[in-house]
Backbone as ProteinMPNN parsed JSONL, in Angstrom:
{"seq_chain_A": "MAVEFSVLQRWLLTTSLTGSQWLAVIGLSLVPAIVAEIDKAARRHA", "coords_chain_A": {"N_chain_A": [[-130.438, 114.527, -79.361], [-129.579, 112.042, -80.217], [-128.781, 112.48, -82.796], [-126.398, 113.802, -82.65], [-124.436, 112.656, -80.973], [-121.863, 110.395, -81.411], [-121.86, 107.726, -80.486], [-124.584, 107.207, -80.025], [-125.468, 107.695, -82.606], [-124.414, 105.553, -84.055], [-125.701, 103.408, -82.757], [-128.455, 103.968, -83.086], [-128.602, 104.321, -85.755], [-128.465, 106.902, -87.005], [-127.722, 110.143, -88.475], [-125.704, 113.159, -88.428], [-127.345, 116.357, -88.313], [-127.8, 118.936, -90.76], [-127.219, 122.511, -90.802], [-129.478, 123.812, -91.904], [-131.38, 121.825, -91.607], [-131.511, 121.66, -88.819], [-132.604, 124.191, -88.317], [-135.134, 123.832, -89.457], [-136.145, 121.839, -87.746], [-136.188, 123.216, -85.274], [-137.866, 125.375, -85.92], [-140.288, 124.032, -86.642], [-140.801, 122.746, -84.241], [-141.627, 124.8, -82.647], [-144.15, 125.454, -83.519], [-146.474, 124.044, -82.28], [-146.463, 125.244, -79.696], [-146.859, 127.945, -80.307], [-149.377, 127.851, -81.541], [-150.89, 126.958, -79.357], [-150.652, 129.148, -77.623], [-151.934, 131.14, -79.113], [-154.484, 130.034, -79.179], [-155.11, 130.121, -76.422], [-155.126, 132.902, -76.007], [-157.227, 133.634, -77.67], [-159.348, 132.353, -76.389], [-159.459, 133.779, -74.001], [-160.337, 136.272, -74.846], [-162.787, 135.779, -75.869]], "CA_chain_A": [[-129.206, 114.002, -78.838], [-129.155, 110.882, -80.996], [-128.171, 112.882, -84.063], [-125.138, 114.495, -82.417], [-123.444, 111.829, -80.285], [-121.472, 109.302, -82.308], [-122.277, 106.429, -79.93], [-126.012, 107.06, -80.313], [-125.624, 107.624, -84.062], [-124.165, 104.161, -84.467], [-126.698, 102.528, -82.153], [-129.784, 104.255, -83.639], [-128.44, 104.471, -87.206], [-128.803, 108.262, -87.399], [-126.595, 110.959, -88.918], [-125.774, 114.538, -87.965], [-128.202, 117.231, -89.094], [-127.181, 120.148, -91.284], [-127.755, 123.725, -90.203], [-130.851, 124.06, -92.369], [-132.248, 120.814, -90.995], [-131.727, 122.09, -87.435], [-133.553, 125.314, -88.353], [-136.451, 123.257, -89.699], [-136.557, 121.165, -86.513], [-136.511, 124.234, -84.269], [-139.057, 126.096, -86.38], [-141.476, 123.187, -86.543], [-141.084, 122.423, -82.84], [-142.273, 125.966, -82.047], [-145.525, 125.583, -84.004], [-147.5, 123.704, -81.283], [-146.486, 126.242, -78.617], [-147.465, 129.164, -80.844], [-150.809, 127.572, -81.715], [-151.494, 126.905, -78.021], [-150.736, 130.509, -77.104], [-152.991, 131.827, -79.877], [-155.746, 129.489, -78.688], [-155.356, 130.683, -75.084], [-155.473, 134.326, -76.156], [-158.561, 133.698, -78.272], [-160.319, 131.964, -75.367], [-159.549, 134.874, -73.035], [-161.039, 137.408, -75.435], [-164.08, 135.341, -76.4]], "C_chain_A": [[-128.676, 112.868, -79.717], [-128.499, 111.27, -82.308], [-126.824, 113.568, -83.875], [-124.066, 113.647, -81.741], [-123.147, 110.579, -81.11], [-121.902, 107.928, -81.789], [-123.754, 106.183, -80.242], [-126.276, 106.99, -81.811], [-125.428, 106.197, -84.546], [-125.266, 103.235, -83.978], [-128.073, 102.709, -82.793], [-129.775, 104.462, -85.147], [-128.917, 105.842, -87.689], [-127.541, 108.965, -87.9], [-126.77, 112.366, -88.369], [-126.691, 115.348, -88.886], [-127.395, 118.424, -89.596], [-127.793, 121.354, -90.577], [-129.183, 124.002, -90.624], [-131.827, 123.04, -91.801], [-132.526, 121.165, -89.543], [-132.713, 123.246, -87.377], [-134.975, 124.816, -88.577], [-136.986, 122.588, -88.437], [-136.993, 122.182, -85.464], [-137.774, 124.982, -84.656], [-140.332, 125.281, -86.224], [-141.81, 122.825, -85.099], [-141.756, 123.593, -82.126], [-143.741, 126.088, -82.435], [-146.565, 125.202, -82.954], [-147.6, 124.729, -80.15], [-147.156, 127.531, -79.089], [-148.966, 128.987, -81.013], [-151.51, 127.553, -80.361], [-151.649, 128.3, -77.44], [-151.811, 131.318, -77.829], [-154.357, 131.36, -79.403], [-156.099, 130.052, -77.309], [-155.78, 132.147, -75.149], [-156.885, 134.473, -76.721], [-159.631, 133.334, -77.24], [-160.5, 133.054, -74.312], [-160.412, 136.026, -73.554], [-162.402, 137.031, -75.984], [-165.167, 135.377, -75.334]], "O_chain_A": [[-127.47, 112.752, -79.933], [-127.742, 110.485, -82.879], [-126.165, 113.888, -84.865], [-122.879, 113.912, -81.93], [-124.045, 109.814, -81.46], [-122.27, 107.059, -82.579], [-124.133, 105.092, -80.668], [-127.202, 106.304, -82.246], [-126.204, 105.701, -85.363], [-125.715, 102.362, -84.721], [-128.784, 101.731, -83.021], [-130.812, 104.743, -85.748], [-129.674, 105.94, -88.655], [-126.434, 108.445, -87.764], [-127.85, 112.727, -87.9], [-126.8, 115.063, -90.079], [-126.441, 118.864, -88.954], [-128.771, 121.222, -89.842], [-130.013, 124.385, -89.799], [-132.985, 123.369, -91.542], [-133.65, 120.992, -89.071], [-133.568, 123.288, -86.492], [-135.915, 125.317, -87.96], [-138.157, 122.754, -88.097], [-138.043, 122.027, -84.84], [-138.653, 125.201, -83.822], [-141.341, 125.785, -85.731], [-142.978, 122.62, -84.769], [-142.394, 123.391, -81.094], [-144.503, 126.762, -81.742], [-147.491, 125.984, -82.74], [-148.7, 125.046, -79.696], [-147.931, 128.138, -78.349], [-149.74, 129.879, -80.667], [-152.615, 128.081, -80.234], [-152.672, 128.605, -76.828], [-152.522, 132.102, -77.199], [-155.278, 132.161, -79.24], [-157.248, 130.415, -77.058], [-156.684, 132.574, -74.431], [-157.643, 135.342, -76.291], [-160.701, 133.941, -77.22], [-161.6, 133.222, -73.786], [-161.128, 136.672, -72.787], [-163.107, 137.888, -76.517], [-166.317, 135.04, -75.614]]}, "name": "protein", "num_of_chains": 1, "seq": "MAVEFSVLQRWLLTTSLTGSQWLAVIGLSLVPAIVAEIDKAARRHA"}
C-alpha cells in the first residue's frame, strides 16, 4: 500500500513499483507458501 498511495509515499519516502518489480514481489511472496505445502505433502507421505 505504501508504494501506491501518494500520501504514504511522501510519509514513508517510497516510490511506485514497476511491473517487473511487482512480479518479483508476488513471485517471492509465494515461495514460503509453496515450501510449506511441499513440506506438508512430504510429511503426509513419510
